[in-house]
N, C-alpha and C positions, 0 to 999 in steps of 0.2 A: 882826405875824402875833398876834389876838388869837382865841382859841377856847373857850368858854364851854359849859356844860351847863344848859339849863333844864328842871328838872323841871315835867313835864306836870302840868297845873291843868287844871280844869272849862273854862274859855274858850280853852285852848290845843289840844282836843283835836281841833276842825275841821282845825288849823293840822297838827298831826302829823299827821293821818290823811293829809290831802291830800299830803303830805310823804313820806310814808311809799309811797304810792301811785305818785307820781313817781318817786325815786327807785329805786323795784323796778324797773318798766318800765325806766326808763333802762339797768339794768344785765341783766335776768335774760330777756329775752322768750325767747332762743334754749333757754331749757328747756320748752317749752309748744306743743302740737301748737296749729297757725294762729296761735303766736304771742301766746295767748291767757291770762294768766295769771291771769283768773276766780277759779280755785278757792282761789290763793293769797291773794292780794286780799280775797276776801268771807271769810275766816279771819284776816286778818293787819290789815286796815287803812279796815274798815267805822268810820264813828262809833259805832256799837252796840257792837265788838268793844274799839275803844279804850276807849271808855267801863267798859266790864266791866274791863278791864285799871285803868283809874284807881282803882277800888275795892276791887282785889285787894290787898292788901297785901303780899303774895309779888309782886307786878310793879311796878318801878319801868321808868317812861319817861321820856324827856328829846329837846327838840330839842337837834338840836347847834348850834352858832351858831359862824360866823366872819368876823370884822370886823362883826359886828352882825346879819348876816345869815342866813337860814335855809342850814344845810348838809348837815343828814339828820336822822335820826334812830336813837336809841339806845333797846334794852329789856335789861333783865335781869331773872331771877329768882333773887329773894336765897336763896330755900333751895330746891337741887332734886339728887338724887343721882346719880352716874356711878360706876362701873367701880368699886367698894369704897369709895367716899366718901359719906359720907351726906349728907343734905338738909342740916342745920345745918352738915358742914364744906365745902362745896360753893356755890359760886355758877356758874351757867348764864346765859352772855352767849347773849343768844337774838339781838338785830338790831343788827349796826351798817351802815346802809344812807344812802350819800352820794348827793348829787346828782352829776352828770357831771362839771359845768362847779367842781366842788370836792373831785376826787378828784387825788391827788399834789399836795398840799398840805402832811400831814405832820397834816393832820386824823386820820384813822386810826389813826397812833401815839399824838398826843392822847389819843384817846377811850378806847384801851387802858390810857394810863395812867389814866383816870379810874378804868377798870372796876377796875385795882388798887385802889387808892385806897378805891372804895366795897367791896371784896373784904374790906378790911384793917377797916376801922368794922366790918362783922358778922363779924370775926373767922372768917372763911373759910381755909382750908388749900388750896383748888384753885378755879380759875377753868375752865370747860371751855365748849365750843361745838361747833356742828359746820358744816362748811364742806365744798362743793361740791368734786367730785374733779377736774374741768376748771376751768381758770381760774384767777385771779393768788391767790384768798382763801388757799390751803392757803400757798404758800410765802409772804404775807405774816405770820402768823401765826406760822407757823416762824423766822421772822425775827426776830421778837418774845417767843421765847422758849415756845412750846407745842409739845407735842409728839404725837407722833398715836398714838394709843392705840387705836383701833377705830375702824370703819365701819360706814355704815345709808343709806337712801335716804330719798329723798323719799316719801312717801305720800299725795299725792293725786291727784285724778282728773284725765286729761290732762298731764303731765308727760309727756317723751320717755323712754323706756327709758332710751337712751344715754346722758340726762343726767342723770338720777336720782342716781346713785351720792355719796356725800359719805365725809367722813372725820371723825372726833369727834376732836376734839385737847383740851388740856388744859393747863394750865400752873399749879402747886405756885409760893403764894407765902409 
């Protein structure tokens, strides 16, 4: 099993955009009225949005590779404050989205190890993220050392109200 993380380049922006859309749709349609995640897709995975992120020095995006195949996407914000930690102390894990066919192969755990390595390189004290209250993500992060530190909601149009609740989780490093 070979898992790699390929930093986003101008050339891979369309691949990242497409992979992000596909992986999101495979896992999260249940959150949206009429199973239509357009508000999230348009705010996260258009080529224009990904290009803007690519130019932002605070943002790092990666293609997640499994045995040479594109398995998913990863996005972190290098400096983003959270619950008493300054932006200089905290790294925000914005997303790990994997295609369904790659779920359950240890890729998520390997991705978290990569994020911890990144955080240490940037001399961070904490990694934090937001995860849906419903579903398996919360349990996955807890089993990998993250603690629940707060609550929030998805604030986009057309999210089903009963699906919008999220946990804020953090891991000190």
